[in-house]
N, C-alpha and C positions, 0 to 999 in steps of 0.2 A: 442754664440747667447744667449741673455737674455731669461730667461723662460717666459712662459705666466701665468697670473694670472687664478687661477681656477674658476670653477663655483660653486657657493654655492646658496642654496635656503632657508636656515634657518641659525640661529645664532650659535647654539652649535658647529657644524663643523667648521664654520668660526672662532670662538673664539679659538679653539684648534689649528688652523692652525696659527692664528695671534700670539699666544703665542710663536711661534718659528720664530724669526726675519730672521734666515737663509733662510726661505722659500720665504721671500718678500723683504728683504732689497737690494738685487741686482736689483730688478725691480724698488724700490724706487730711487736708485742711477741713474738708467737709465732715469727715469722720469725727475730727476734734471738736467742730462747731456742735454737732449732734450730741455731744456729751457735755457741752458747756465748758470746754476746754480751750484756753488760749494757744494761738499757733502763730504769733507775730513774726518769729525769726526762726523758722524750722532749720534744723541741721540734718542733712542727708548722710547716712553711713553707706559708703560705697562698698564695704566688704560684707562678707556674711552671705547667707543663703536667701534670706526672704527681703521683702521691702521693709527697711527699718529707718525711721526718722525720728529725731529729738524734737518734740513739739516746743520745749523750752527748756531751761536749765533743770527742771525737776521731773519731767515725763517723757517717756519714749513710747512710739507707737510702732508695733510689728503687725505686718499684714502678711498673711500666708496665702499663696496661691492654693486653689482647691486640690491639685495634686500632692501638696505637701500638708494636707490637713492633719496628718498624723503628728507632725511637728508641732501644730498648734495645740493638739490634744496633749501631747508629752510636755510641753512647757507650762501650760495651764495647770495640769495635775501635778507637776513636779513643784511649782512654786507654791501650791497649796500644801503639799505633803511636807516640805522642808520649812514651811514657815515657822519662825520661832524656835528652830531645832539647832541652829548652827551659831558658832560664835562670830563668823564673819557675815557681812551683809550680802543679801541676795534681793533681787527686785520684789516688789509687791505689786499684785494686780489691782489696778484702779478701775478699769472698765474692760468690758469685752464685748464683742458683737460680730456681725456679718454684714458684708456689703457685696451684692452681686454674687454670693456664693463663695466669697472670700472671707474666712474668719479672721479676727484680729484682736489683739491685746493691747491695751494701754498699761504700762507698768512704770514704776518709779525709776528714775534714773540715778545710778549710783555714784558717788564721788570717787575720785581717784584717777590715777593714770593707767591707760590700757597697757596690759603687760607687754603686748607686742612692741609697743614704743618705748618703754623703760628698760626691758630686759637686756639688750645688747650692750648698753653702756653701763649697766650696774657693776659695782665693785664685787670681786669674786665673794667676799664674806657675806655680802647681802643676797647673792644668788644662793649661796648655801642656806642662809636662814629662810628665805623665801621658798626653797624647795622643801624644807623641813615642814613649814607651814601648809604647803600644798599637801604634803603626805599626811599630816594631821587633819586637814579637811576632807580628803578622801575617806580616811578611817572614820572621821565623824559623820559624814553623809551615809556611809554604809552602815552605821549603827541605828539610823533611823529606820523604823518599820516601813516595809515596802508599800504596805496598804494597797490602794487601788492602782500603784504603779506595776504591781505584779501582774496586772492584766494586760499591760502594753505588749503588743506583738512586735517581733516574734519572741516567744519564750526561748530560753537559754537551750533547752534541749531540741529546739527546731533551728535556732539560729546557728549554733555550732556545726551540725552536720552539713547544712547548707554552705557555710563558709569553707569547710573542709573539701567538700565535693568540687568547689569552683576555685580553690586556691591555686593550684597549679596553672591553670589557664590565665587566672588573673595576673599572676606575677610573669608569665610569658609575655603577655600583652604589655605589661608596663615596663619590660626590659630589664628584669632582675637577671644578673649575669649567670651564665650557665653554670658556673662552679657552686653557686648556691642552690640552683635547681636540681642539681645531680642528687643531693641527699634529701630532698623534699618530702618525696613520697614515703620513704622508709621512716622519717621523722613524724610525719602525720599518722602513719599506721601505729607506730609505737605509743604516741601520746594521746591519740584521739579518745580513747575511753576515759582516761583521768580527766580530760578537758570537758567532755560533755557531762560527766557525773560531777555533782556539787557535794562538798562535805559539809554542807549546812544549808540553811533557807538562802535563796537568791537575794542578793543585795542590790541596792540602787547604784546603777552605773550611768555616768554621763557620756563616757567615751571619749571625752574631749577636755581634758585637764591641760590646756595649751595656752600660751601667753595671750592669744587672741581672746580668751574667755576669762581673764583675770583682770580685776582692778587692783592696782598697787598704790600704796601711800608711803610718804617719807616723813620720819620725825627725826629727832636728835640721835636716835639709835640706828638710823638707817632705813633701808626700805622694808616694807612688810605687806603681806597679802591682805588686801582690804575687802574685796568683794568677789563674787562668783556670778558669772552670767551665761546665758545660752543653755537651754535645757530642751532644745528640740529633738535630740537624739537619744534620749534617756531610755534605758531598758533595765532589766535586771538580770543578774547572774553572778558569775564568779569575780570576787573582789579584785584579784590580781590584774584583771583587765584594764582597770583604770590607772594602772602603773605605767602604762605603755605610752601615753602621751607624753607626760614630762620626761620619760626614759628616752624617747626619740628626739624631742624637740629642745630639751633643756639641760639634761645632765651631761651630754657630750662625751660619754665614756669617761668622765673624771671621777676617780674613786671617792673623793670627799663629797662631791655633789650626790653621786648615787647613795652614799651612806646617809646623807642628810634627808633625801626623799624617803628612802626605805625606813630610817629611824623615825620619822614623823608618822609613817604609816603603822609603825609598831613592830617592824622586823629589825632584828639585830643583825651584825655581820655574819654571825653564826647560822642565821636563817638563810642566807644567800647561798645556797647549795647548787651544785651542778643540776640536780633535778628542777629547782626552782627556775634557774636560769634558762633550762631547756624548755620548761613551760611557757615562760615568758617569751621565749624566741618564737615558739610556734603561735602563741596568742597575737604576737606582733604581726605575724604573717597572715593571720585569720581576721585581724581587726576590720571593722566595717569600712575604714577609709585607708587600709593599708597600702602604702606606696613608699617602700624604704628609700628609694632614689631621691624622693623629694622631702623626706621626712628625718631621716637620720642625720643629726647635726654633728657628725664627726668628719672632719675633712679627710678625704681619701680613704674612707672605710672600705671601699671596694677593692682597693689594693692591700689594705692592711689585713684583711681577713681572707684565708684560703677557703674556707667553707662556713656552714652555718655554726658549727661548733666554736670556731674562732671567733665569729661575729657575735655570738651571745657573750663570749668573755670579753670583747672589745666594748659591748654595751654596758655590761654590768661586771666591771674589773674589780671583784672583791674576793 
């Protein structure tokens, strides 16, 4: 008899349990069998938030603990909303269900090399090209009508005030140097109204355009963006929010990379004004997963910038 999935109410005990595939792999195999799917040589993915296993070369099973059911709902709805709407590949849903209160999805496995594996050693010209394609993809996703995704909570006008309220405490806890905390309250006060208000309908945001969520491929012309994965944190809101992931993890404060990303998104160099950079700086600090010390990929940025204004110029040097 196949074991049952246990009950968890928070992440740390779940993460420890997930780290031992012997605890859950028999259940994953049983789920696959229940849908008539082969699982002869499963491959366990050790990164990410949920239980993720490749059943074979073509299919992936994602199992979500009950306390992360919102991620299941987000991924399922987003894959349906974006299906056939993008030039690059996204997974397709093959099956879905629930086991012991844990929802799951079986989705197609995309071909390509995970961005986190390829990015560090890619030639600089390829990095600029891929960043332009990421910018284009962000814009393309945001042109798709939000549809049912507009109902995902929290709404932007609830999310932003909550992030603003907890911003200082969050970054004190995460160890942001005092020189950046000194101007934070004033910056939040000055920019809050413009960040909460939207200048148009809310757009689809993944919040995580980072190397771990891309598939890349290489041909005679070099590396290209081939696929996009992981839609568990999708929400709707201000489009510039999705420029933050690649800005923090990939552009490294290099002008040509920044211009490539923003150009793909549809912004010219003239659009990269001090007001835009200030909005982006605040949004970076308000991001759901904001942790500058562990995400800004500019060596020595804490020493190179004296305050938040200098930091925004370091991140977006145009």
